[in-house]
C-alpha positions in Angstrom: -15.9 72.3 -86.4 -15.8 72.0 -82.7 -14.3 68.9 -81.0 -16.6 66.2 -79.8 -17.3 66.3 -76.1 -15.5 63.8 -73.9 -17.7 61.1 -72.6 -18.0 61.0 -68.8 -18.4 57.8 -66.9 -21.8 57.4 -65.3 -23.2 54.6 -63.3 -24.6 53.1 -66.5 -21.7 53.9 -68.9 -19.7 51.2 -70.7 -16.1 52.1 -71.6 -15.3 51.7 -75.3 -12.8 49.2 -76.5 -9.1 50.2 -76.3 -8.6 49.9 -80.2 -11.7 51.8 -81.1 -11.6 55.4 -82.5 -14.2 58.0 -83.5 -14.8 58.0 -87.3 -15.0 61.2 -89.3 -18.3 62.9 -88.9 -19.4 60.6 -86.1 -20.7 62.0 -82.8 -21.8 58.7 -81.2 -21.6 58.9 -77.5 -20.7 55.9 -75.3 -23.4 57.0 -72.9 -26.4 54.6 -72.8 -29.4 56.7 -73.1 -32.6 55.9 -71.4 -34.2 56.1 -68.0 -32.6 54.4 -65.0 -33.9 50.8 -64.5 -34.6 49.5 -61.0 -33.3 46.1 -60.0 -35.9 43.3 -60.1 -37.5 42.8 -56.7 -37.6 39.3 -55.1 -41.1 37.7 -54.8 -42.7 38.0 -51.3 -41.9 35.2 -48.9 -44.6 32.5 -48.7 -46.0 31.8 -45.2 -44.7 28.6 -43.6 -47.1 25.7 -44.1 -49.1 24.7 -41.1 -47.9 21.2 -39.8 -50.5 18.5 -40.2 -49.5 17.0 -36.7 -48.5 20.0 -34.6 -46.4 19.2 -31.5 -48.3 19.4 -28.2 -47.5 22.4 -26.1 -44.8 21.7 -23.5 -46.3 21.3 -20.0 -45.4 23.7 -17.4 -43.2 22.1 -14.8 -44.0 22.6 -11.2 -41.2 23.8 -9.0 -39.5 20.9 -7.2 -39.7 21.2 -3.5 -36.4 20.9 -1.8 -36.2 17.8 0.3 -35.2 18.0 3.9 -32.2 15.8 4.4 -31.9 14.6 8.0 -28.5 15.2 9.6 -28.7 12.0 11.6 -29.6 8.6 10.1 -32.9 7.2 11.2 -32.7 3.5 12.1 -35.2 1.4 14.0 -33.2 -0.8 16.4 -33.2 -4.5 15.9 -32.4 -7.6 18.0 -29.1 -9.4 17.7 -29.3 -13.1 17.2 -26.2 -15.4 17.2 -26.2 -19.0 16.0 -23.6 -21.2 17.5 -22.1 -24.5 16.3 -19.8 -26.2 18.7 -17.4 -29.2 18.7 -17.5 -31.6 21.7 -14.2 -30.1 22.9 -15.5 -26.5 22.7 -15.6 -24.5 26.0 -19.2 -23.5 25.6 -19.4 -21.6 29.0 -16.4 -19.5 28.1 -17.9 -18.8 24.7 -21.2 -17.7 26.2 -19.4 -15.4 28.7 -17.4 -13.8 25.9 -20.5 -13.2 23.8 -22.2 -11.5 26.8 -19.1 -9.3 27.2 -19.4 -8.3 23.6 -23.2 -7.9 23.2 -24.7 -7.7 26.7 -27.0 -10.1 28.5 -29.1 -12.6 26.6 -32.9 -12.5 26.5 -33.4 -16.0 24.9 -31.6 -19.2 24.5 -32.7 -22.1 22.4 -32.3 -25.8 23.3 -29.1 -27.4 22.0 -29.8 -29.8 19.1 -27.5 -32.1 17.1 -26.0 -30.4 14.0 -26.5 -33.1 11.4 -27.8 -31.0 8.6 -24.5 -31.0 6.6 -21.0 -32.2 6.9 -19.6 -28.9 5.7 -17.8 -28.2 9.1 -16.7 -31.8 9.8 -13.3 -31.5 8.2 -12.3 -28.6 10.4 -14.4 -29.1 13.6 -14.8 -32.9 13.6 -17.9 -35.0 14.1 -20.8 -34.8 16.6 -21.4 -31.1 16.4 -24.1 -29.3 18.3 -26.3 -26.3 17.5 -28.0 -23.5 19.5 -29.1 -19.9 19.2 -29.0 -16.9 21.4 -31.1 -13.7 21.4 -29.6 -10.6 23.1 -31.6 -8.1 25.1 -29.7 -5.0 24.1 -31.1 -3.5 20.9 -28.7 -2.8 18.2 -28.7 -0.6 15.1 -29.3 -2.3 11.8 -25.9 -1.5 10.5 -24.3 -3.3 13.4 -24.2 -6.5 11.4 -20.6 -5.9 10.1 -19.0 -5.1 13.5 -20.9 -8.0 15.0 -19.5 -10.4 12.5 -16.0 -9.1 12.8 -16.2 -9.5 16.6 -17.5 -13.1 16.4 -14.8 -13.9 13.8 -12.1 -12.7 16.3 -13.7 -14.8 19.1 -13.7 -17.9 16.9 -9.9 -17.4 16.4 -9.4 -16.9 20.1 -11.1 -20.1 20.9 -9.4 -22.1 18.1 -7.1 -25.0 18.9 -4.2 -26.0 16.8 -5.3 -23.5 14.1 -8.7 -25.1 13.8 -12.0 -23.6 14.9 -14.0 -25.5 17.5 -16.8 -22.9 17.6 -18.6 -21.3 14.6 -20.6 -18.1 15.3 -23.2 -16.7 12.9 -24.7 -13.3 14.0 -27.9 -12.0 12.5 -30.3 -9.0 12.7 -33.9 -9.8 13.6 -36.6 -7.2 12.9 -40.4 -7.4 12.6 -40.0 -8.2 8.9 -37.1 -10.6 8.5 -33.9 -12.2 9.7 -30.7 -11.2 8.0 -27.5 -13.2 8.6 -23.9 -12.1 8.1 -21.4 -14.2 6.1 -17.9 -13.9 4.8 -18.8 -15.9 1.6 -20.2 -14.2 -1.5 -23.1 -15.7 -3.5 -25.7 -14.4 -5.9 -28.3 -13.8 -3.2 -26.0 -11.9 -0.9 -25.2 -8.2 -0.7 -21.7 -6.9 0.1 -21.7 -4.6 3.1 -18.0 -3.9 3.5 -14.9 -5.2 5.3 -15.4 -8.6 3.8 -18.9 -9.1 5.2 -22.0 -9.9 3.2 -25.7 -9.8 4.2 -28.1 -12.7 3.5 -31.9 -12.4 3.8 -32.5 -15.7 5.4 -36.2 -15.5 6.6 -39.1 -13.2 6.0 -42.1 -12.7 8.2 -45.3 -13.2 6.4 -48.8 -14.2 7.3 -47.9 -14.4 11.0 -44.9 -16.6 10.7 -41.3 -16.7 9.5 -40.9 -18.3 6.1 -37.7 -19.7 4.5 -36.5 -18.7 1.1 -35.0 -21.0 -1.6 -31.4 -20.5 -0.2 -32.3 -20.7 3.5 -30.1 -23.2 5.4 -31.8 -26.5 6.4 -31.4 -25.8 10.2 -33.2 -22.5 9.8 -36.1 -24.3 8.3 -36.7 -26.4 11.4 -40.0 -25.8 13.2 -38.3 -25.6 16.5 -35.9 -22.9 15.2 -38.7 -21.0 13.5 -40.7 -21.1 16.8 -37.7 -19.8 18.7 -37.2 -16.9 16.3 -40.9 -16.1 16.5 -40.7 -15.9 20.3 -37.7 -13.6 19.9 -39.8 -11.4 17.5 -42.7 -11.2 20.0 -40.3 -10.1 22.7 -38.7 -7.6 20.4 -42.1 -6.2 19.5 -43.0 -5.8 23.1 -39.8 -3.9 23.7 -40.5 -1.5 20.9 -44.1 -1.0 22.1 -42.9 -0.2 25.5 -40.3 2.2 24.2 -37.3 0.4 25.7 -35.0 1.1 22.9 -31.3 1.7 23.7 -29.2 1.9 20.5 -25.5 1.0 20.7 
């Protein structure tokens, strides 16, 4: 009797157990008969559901035009105003001469009035103080407020006696729209400019006249002072109209 053929491994064969042996007269093969079965195919993908609230299409952005940055700052010149508070012992003529050396000739000078609006300066400058204002003819750039205040601070110290000021100087910038004063003191309505100097919007020009603001000093609310500043503004406007602008 011929020997049983040896089973060859096929992709679908299963190896017999190690302890199994062929019985007498048995020709069972370990090969699994039958046709080759294909792997089950996955179901077709379902189409994505259409959203009930589709997002709007993104707008097409227009190209941003490049801005032309000027190489030189553009600033309309302003008029320099200086308020002066003096003690009886103050050398007013010397003070006025020094101011003209700093800022050029004056265009306007207000009448001198008693400074009795507050006693804030009395402890340092004494009683019986006087007040006046000057307008200067030479136009200045609007960013001249800081150097103007630093210059007047130095002049105050030069005129001081025994370490006390006898002159108080308050420079400001007057334009067609407002009057901005310089100060070394910081408050909520003031903007820091640099070098210890702040800017205060003191008056605005509206409806044909200068109007005070809630924080405006009492002396800048006086009718005579407002009339003086309005006259300075008319002169400043005439200079702009005639084109007599000489920035420093």
